[in-house]
C-alpha positions in Angstrom: 0.0 0.0 0.0 1.5 3.4 -1.0 1.9 6.2 1.4 -0.8 8.2 -0.3 -3.3 5.4 0.0 -2.4 4.9 3.7 -2.8 8.6 4.3 -6.2 8.6 2.6 -7.4 5.6 4.6 -6.2 7.1 7.8 -7.7 10.4 7.0 -11.1 8.9 6.3 -11.0 6.9 9.6 -10.1 10.0 11.6 -12.8 12.0 9.9 -15.4 9.3 10.6 -14.3 9.2 14.3 -14.5 13.0 14.5 -18.0 13.1 13.0 -19.2 10.3 15.4 -17.7 12.1 18.4 -19.6 15.3 17.3 -23.0 13.7 17.2 -23.3 12.7 13.5 -24.8 9.5 12.3 -22.9 7.8 9.5 -25.2 6.8 6.6 -22.5 5.5 4.2 -18.8 5.3 3.8 -17.1 5.4 0.4 -20.5 5.6 -1.5 -19.6 4.6 -5.1 -21.5 5.2 -8.3 -20.5 5.2 -12.0 -19.8 9.0 -11.6 -17.4 8.5 -8.7 -17.3 8.3 -4.9 -18.3 10.3 -1.8 -16.1 9.6 1.2 -18.6 9.9 3.9 -22.4 10.5 4.0 -23.6 11.5 7.4 -26.6 13.0 9.1 -26.6 15.8 11.6 -30.0 16.2 13.0 -32.2 16.3 9.9 -29.5 17.5 7.6 -27.7 15.0 5.2 -24.1 15.9 5.1 -21.8 14.9 2.2 -18.2 14.9 3.3 -15.1 15.0 1.2 -12.0 14.0 3.1 -8.6 15.3 1.9 -5.4 14.4 3.7 -1.8 15.5 3.1 1.4 15.2 5.0 2.6 18.7 4.0 1.6 21.9 2.1 4.1 21.2 -0.7 1.2 20.8 -3.1 -1.1 23.3 -1.3 -3.7 22.8 1.4 -5.8 19.7 1.3 -9.0 21.7 0.8 -7.6 23.2 -2.3 -7.8 19.8 -4.0 -11.6 20.0 -3.9 -11.8 21.9 -7.2 -15.0 23.2 -8.9 -15.0 20.1 -11.1 -14.7 17.8 -8.0 -17.5 19.8 -6.3 -19.7 19.4 -9.3 -19.1 15.6 -9.4 -19.8 15.3 -5.6 -23.1 17.2 -6.1 -24.2 14.9 -8.9 -23.4 11.8 -6.8 -25.2 13.3 -3.8 -28.3 13.9 -5.9 -28.2 10.3 -7.1 -27.9 9.1 -3.4 -30.9 11.2 -2.4 -32.9 10.0 -5.3 -32.1 6.3 -4.5 -33.0 6.8 -0.8 -36.1 8.9 -1.7 -34.8 11.8 0.4 -35.1 14.6 -2.2 -36.9 16.9 0.3 -34.2 16.6 3.0 -31.9 19.5 3.7 -28.3 18.8 2.8 -24.9 20.4 2.8 -21.4 19.7 1.6 -18.5 19.7 4.0 -14.8 19.2 3.7 -12.6 17.6 6.4 -8.9 18.2 5.8 -6.1 16.5 7.6 -2.7 18.2 7.4 -0.2 16.1 9.3 -2.1 15.5 12.6 -4.3 18.7 12.3 -7.9 18.0 11.5 -10.0 20.9 10.2 -13.8 20.6 9.6 -15.2 23.0 7.1 -19.0 22.9 7.1 -20.8 24.3 4.0 -17.5 24.2 2.2 -19.3 24.6 -1.2 
């Protein structure tokens, strides 16, 4: 397993733990469709939260959150809509968060896009 894959797996595990500790309910992990994948789908109260997790060991290539480009955001939104249609939850409030891990620093960015 490459260092990038390990960092990604660790990042998602830490993000899941963070969300659970903060009262979120996890609905899905690594939700995959033909369009792509959403790392974590959770619920906070009555709000469905689609979470993109980005982890990096340094800022050499920029902050992790900067990797969530407009193109990536659009893809996540399309996958989220497909999830909501499948679960018949189209009338449920939703939001898109980013959790970034930079070294051992976790930052949660609600309503990131």
